[in-house]
C-alpha positions as CSV (number, residue, x, y, z in Angstrom):
1,M,-74.9,69.4,58.7
2,R,-72.2,67.1,59.4
3,R,-71.4,63.9,57.8
4,L,-73.2,60.9,59.3
5,I,-69.8,59.4,59.9
6,A,-68.9,61.9,62.1
7,L,-72.3,61.4,64.2
8,L,-71.7,57.8,64.5
9,L,-67.8,57.9,65.1
10,P,-66.7,59.8,68.6
11,L,-66.0,63.2,68.1
12,A,-62.4,62.7,68.8
13,L,-62.0,61.5,65.5
14,F,-62.7,64.5,63.2
15,V,-62.3,67.6,65.9
16,A,-59.1,66.1,67.3
17,G,-56.4,68.8,68.8
18,C,-53.3,69.3,67.4
19,G,-50.8,66.9,69.5
20,S,-51.1,63.7,68.2
21,S,-49.1,60.3,69.1
22,A,-45.4,59.9,67.4
23,P,-45.6,57.2,65.2
24,S,-44.3,53.8,66.5
25,S,-41.4,51.7,65.2
26,S,-43.0,48.2,66.2
27,D,-45.9,46.2,64.1
28,P,-49.0,46.8,65.5
29,T,-52.2,44.5,65.2
30,P,-55.4,45.6,64.8
31,S,-57.6,44.6,67.8
32,N,-61.4,43.3,67.1
33,A,-63.3,44.6,70.6
34,G,-67.3,44.4,71.6
35,Q,-69.9,42.1,70.5
36,V,-67.5,41.0,67.8
37,A,-70.0,37.7,67.5
38,A,-72.8,39.6,66.2
39,L,-70.8,40.3,63.1
40,D,-69.7,36.7,63.0
41,Q,-71.6,35.8,59.8
42,L,-71.2,39.6,58.0
43,K,-69.7,39.3,54.5
44,V,-68.3,41.7,52.2
45,T,-67.5,41.7,48.7
46,P,-65.5,44.1,47.3
47,G,-67.2,45.8,44.2
48,D,-65.8,48.9,41.5
49,K,-67.6,51.0,44.0
50,A,-69.2,50.2,47.3
51,P,-68.4,46.7,48.1
52,K,-71.4,44.2,48.8
53,V,-72.5,43.8,52.4
54,D,-74.7,41.1,53.7
55,F,-75.2,40.2,57.2
56,P,-78.3,38.3,59.4
57,K,-81.1,41.4,60.2
58,P,-81.9,43.1,62.4
59,L,-78.2,43.8,63.7
60,A,-78.2,44.8,67.3
61,V,-75.1,45.7,69.6
62,K,-75.0,47.4,73.2
63,D,-71.6,48.5,72.6
64,E,-69.1,49.7,70.1
65,T,-67.9,47.2,68.1
66,I,-65.2,46.6,65.7
67,K,-64.3,44.1,63.7
68,M,-61.4,43.1,61.1
69,V,-63.5,41.5,58.4
70,Q,-60.6,41.2,55.3
71,A,-57.2,41.9,56.1
72,G,-55.2,44.2,53.1
73,D,-51.8,43.6,52.0
74,G,-50.8,47.3,52.0
75,P,-48.8,49.2,54.6
76,A,-50.0,48.9,58.3
77,A,-51.4,52.5,60.1
78,K,-49.5,53.3,62.7
79,A,-50.0,55.7,66.1
80,G,-49.6,59.5,65.0
81,Q,-50.4,58.9,61.4
82,T,-53.5,59.6,59.5
83,V,-55.8,56.9,57.6
84,E,-57.9,57.7,54.6
85,I,-61.2,56.1,54.5
86,G,-64.0,55.1,52.2
87,Y,-67.1,53.8,54.3
88,V,-70.8,52.7,53.2
89,A,-73.3,53.1,56.4
90,L,-75.8,50.8,56.6
91,N,-79.2,50.3,58.5
92,G,-79.2,47.6,60.8
93,S,-82.6,46.8,60.3
94,D,-83.2,46.3,57.0
95,G,-79.8,47.0,55.7
96,S,-81.0,50.1,54.0
97,V,-77.8,52.6,52.8
98,L,-77.8,55.4,54.7
99,E,-74.4,56.8,53.4
100,D,-71.8,55.9,50.9
101,T,-68.4,57.4,50.1
102,F,-67.3,55.1,47.7
103,S,-70.2,55.9,44.9
104,K,-69.4,59.5,45.6
105,G,-66.2,59.5,44.9
106,T,-65.2,61.3,48.7
107,S,-63.5,60.1,51.9
108,E,-62.9,61.0,55.2
109,K,-59.5,61.5,56.8
110,V,-58.7,60.1,60.7
111,E,-55.8,60.7,63.0
112,L,-54.6,58.0,64.8
113,S,-54.3,60.8,67.8
114,D,-54.0,60.6,71.6
115,Q,-57.2,62.4,71.4
116,L,-58.9,59.5,69.3
117,K,-57.5,57.0,71.7
118,Q,-59.1,58.6,74.7
119,G,-62.6,59.3,73.0
120,S,-62.3,55.7,71.5
121,S,-60.0,52.7,72.4
122,V,-62.2,50.5,70.2
123,V,-62.0,53.0,67.4
124,Y,-58.3,53.3,68.0
125,N,-57.4,50.3,68.2
126,G,-59.2,48.8,65.5
127,L,-57.2,51.1,62.8
128,V,-54.1,50.5,64.4
129,G,-52.2,48.3,62.8
130,A,-54.8,48.1,60.0
131,K,-53.2,47.8,56.3
132,V,-54.2,49.5,53.5
133,G,-56.7,47.4,51.6
134,S,-58.4,46.3,55.1
135,Y,-62.1,46.5,55.4
136,L,-63.6,46.7,58.8
137,A,-67.0,46.5,60.1
138,Y,-68.0,49.1,62.8
139,A,-71.2,48.6,64.7
140,T,-72.9,51.4,66.7
141,P,-75.4,51.0,69.9
142,A,-79.1,52.2,68.7
143,Q,-80.0,56.1,69.1
144,S,-82.7,57.1,71.2
145,A,-86.3,56.3,70.2
146,G,-87.0,59.8,69.1
147,E,-83.5,59.8,66.5
148,N,-84.3,56.2,65.5
149,P,-87.8,55.1,65.1
150,E,-86.4,51.6,64.4
151,G,-85.8,51.4,68.4
152,A,-82.9,48.2,68.8
153,A,-81.7,48.5,65.2
154,S,-77.9,49.6,65.6
155,T,-76.0,51.5,62.5
156,L,-73.6,49.7,60.7
157,L,-70.5,51.3,59.2
158,V,-68.4,49.2,56.8
159,I,-64.9,50.8,56.2
160,K,-61.8,50.2,54.1
161,I,-58.8,51.7,54.6
162,L,-57.4,53.4,51.8
163,S,-54.7,54.8,52.3
164,V,-52.0,55.7,55.3
165,K,-50.3,58.8,55.4
166,D,-47.6,60.7,58.1
167,T,-49.3,63.6,59.9
168,P,-48.3,66.9,59.0
169,T,-47.3,69.2,61.2
170,P,-49.5,72.5,61.3
171,L,-47.7,75.8,60.8
172,S,-47.3,78.3,64.0
173,K,-48.6,81.4,61.9
174,P,-49.4,81.9,58.3
175,E,-46.5,82.0,55.6
176,G,-46.7,83.2,52.1
177,D,-47.1,86.4,49.5
178,P,-48.7,89.5,51.3
179,V,-51.7,90.5,48.9
180,T,-51.2,94.3,48.4
181,N,-54.0,96.7,46.6
182,L,-56.8,94.9,48.4
183,P,-60.5,96.2,46.8
184,A,-62.4,98.7,48.1
185,G,-65.1,98.4,51.0
186,L,-63.9,96.0,53.2
187,P,-62.9,95.6,56.7
188,K,-59.4,96.6,57.4
189,V,-57.3,94.1,59.2
190,A,-53.7,95.2,61.3
191,V,-51.8,93.1,63.7
192,D,-51.2,93.6,67.0
193,G,-47.5,93.3,68.9
194,K,-48.9,89.5,69.8
195,G,-49.5,88.8,66.0
196,V,-53.0,88.9,66.4
197,P,-55.5,90.3,63.8
198,Q,-57.4,93.0,64.8
199,I,-60.4,93.9,62.2
200,D,-62.2,97.5,61.4
201,V,-65.4,97.0,60.1
202,K,-65.8,101.0,59.8
203,G,-66.9,102.2,56.4
204,A,-67.1,98.6,55.1
205,D,-69.7,97.5,52.7
206,K,-72.3,94.6,53.6
207,P,-71.8,91.6,51.7
208,K,-74.3,90.3,49.2
209,D,-72.7,86.9,49.0
210,V,-69.5,85.7,50.6
211,V,-66.5,87.4,50.4
212,A,-63.2,85.7,50.6
213,Q,-60.1,87.8,49.9
214,D,-56.8,86.4,50.4
215,L,-54.6,88.9,53.0
216,I,-51.6,86.3,53.0
217,V,-51.3,83.5,50.3
218,G,-49.8,80.5,51.4
219,H,-47.4,78.1,49.0
220,G,-49.3,74.7,51.2
221,D,-52.0,72.2,49.7
222,K,-55.5,73.4,48.4
223,V,-58.3,73.0,51.1
224,K,-60.8,71.2,50.0
225,A,-64.9,70.9,51.7
226,S,-64.4,67.9,52.9
227,D,-61.3,68.6,54.9
228,T,-60.6,68.9,58.8
229,I,-58.4,72.2,58.9
230,V,-55.8,73.5,61.7
231,A,-56.4,77.1,62.3
232,N,-56.4,80.9,63.9
233,Y,-59.1,83.1,63.7
234,V,-60.4,85.7,65.3
235,G,-64.5,86.3,64.3
236,V,-66.2,90.3,65.3
237,N,-69.7,91.7,64.0
238,L,-70.0,93.5,60.7
239,S,-72.8,96.2,62.0
240,D,-70.3,97.2,65.6
241,G,-66.8,95.3,65.5
242,T,-67.7,93.2,68.5
243,K,-65.4,90.8,68.7
244,F,-67.5,87.2,69.3
245,D,-65.1,84.2,69.3
246,S,-60.8,84.1,68.9
247,S,-58.8,81.1,69.2
248,Y,-56.0,83.4,70.0
249,D,-58.0,83.8,73.3
250,K,-58.1,80.0,73.7
251,G,-54.4,79.9,73.7
252,Q,-54.3,77.4,70.8
253,P,-55.4,76.9,67.4
254,A,-59.1,75.3,66.7
255,T,-59.0,72.0,64.2
256,F,-62.8,71.2,63.1
257,S,-64.4,69.9,59.5
258,L,-65.4,72.4,56.7
259,Q,-68.3,69.7,56.7
260,G,-69.3,71.2,60.7
261,V,-69.2,74.9,60.4
262,I,-71.5,77.5,59.1
263,P,-72.0,77.7,55.2
264,G,-69.8,80.6,55.0
265,W,-66.5,79.4,56.3
266,T,-66.9,76.0,53.9
267,K,-67.7,78.0,50.9
268,G,-64.8,80.9,51.7
269,L,-62.3,78.2,52.7
270,T,-62.2,75.8,49.9
271,G,-59.6,76.4,47.4
272,K,-58.1,78.3,49.5
273,T,-54.2,77.0,50.4
274,V,-52.3,76.1,53.9
275,G,-50.3,78.9,55.3
276,S,-53.0,81.6,53.5
277,R,-54.6,84.4,55.7
278,V,-58.1,84.8,54.6
279,L,-60.5,87.5,55.4
280,L,-63.9,86.4,55.3
281,V,-66.9,88.9,55.2
282,I,-70.4,86.6,55.5
283,P,-74.1,87.6,55.1
284,A,-76.3,86.4,58.0
285,A,-78.0,83.8,55.7
286,Q,-74.8,81.7,55.7
287,A,-73.5,82.3,59.1
288,Y,-76.0,82.1,61.7
289,G,-79.2,83.4,60.3
290,D,-81.3,86.7,61.5
291,Q,-81.6,85.6,65.8
292,G,-77.6,84.6,65.5
293,Q,-76.1,82.7,67.8
294,G,-74.6,84.0,71.0
295,Q,-72.8,87.2,70.6
296,A,-72.4,86.7,66.5
297,K,-75.1,88.8,65.1
298,G,-75.9,89.6,61.3
299,D,-73.4,89.6,59.2
300,L,-70.4,88.4,60.2
301,V,-66.3,88.9,60.0
302,F,-63.5,86.3,59.9
303,V,-59.7,86.8,59.6
304,V,-58.4,83.0,59.1
305,D,-55.2,81.8,59.0
306,I,-55.2,78.0,57.3
307,L,-52.1,76.2,59.4
308,G,-52.7,72.6,58.5
309,V,-55.1,70.1,56.8
310,K,-55.3,66.9,58.7
């Protein structure tokens, strides 16, 4: 299940493509936008973990709204960079906490890319120029009545800019040390003339749990379960080797959050390193279940090249 912030903020924020804006040499200024007056009486008091947030209730906005509440004094975020954020999400009706990364000790990374700018200029312009240590308030319109019984209540996110870094450029292919003497019973993997992995499932054992076997061990950073990664991959059914998905067929690597994929991917790729090629053999229970999804049926096999972390 995707985190709440990935549902509220524009999709481009967490599944941006590989292209991004080049960092600007100018000093941009973050822009407030939307029904800013609705947040005029909002107060944020920093704490040891989550900030204390006070605002008149109920909070209701009809448009995406973002406002700088407290300016930080650290480096300013520039276009093309990646900002690390913490946030607390609140029910606009009664102020109850929906999600809190501060108390969990987790964070999210947001790339200030062209994709984000196109997906939500409100969020993009609110973050570009914001300094580390800043608190921003971001309010979204109410969901449909079926999804939100409160009806008119908006959802409020109070976001803190934790750090700003240049966005690393993804690799073009796996880079690292090949693994020899692989365990018996695994699908066999070869590479065709175009560098695309080919998977042979004949004689492969049925998995009891997720198998995550390195074929190439990369030398990059370790992947965390909360990361968004850039990867090339091929997926086939273990039963008959039928290919059901491939980023190679689409002409470019995929970018996705490990919080938004099947459990077998999250489990199997967490702890692997950038540059690695990983063979995943995933039981149906940790994939799409007995019913499957599209052509993906039962136990699945993937070869995943981890090219970068967003």
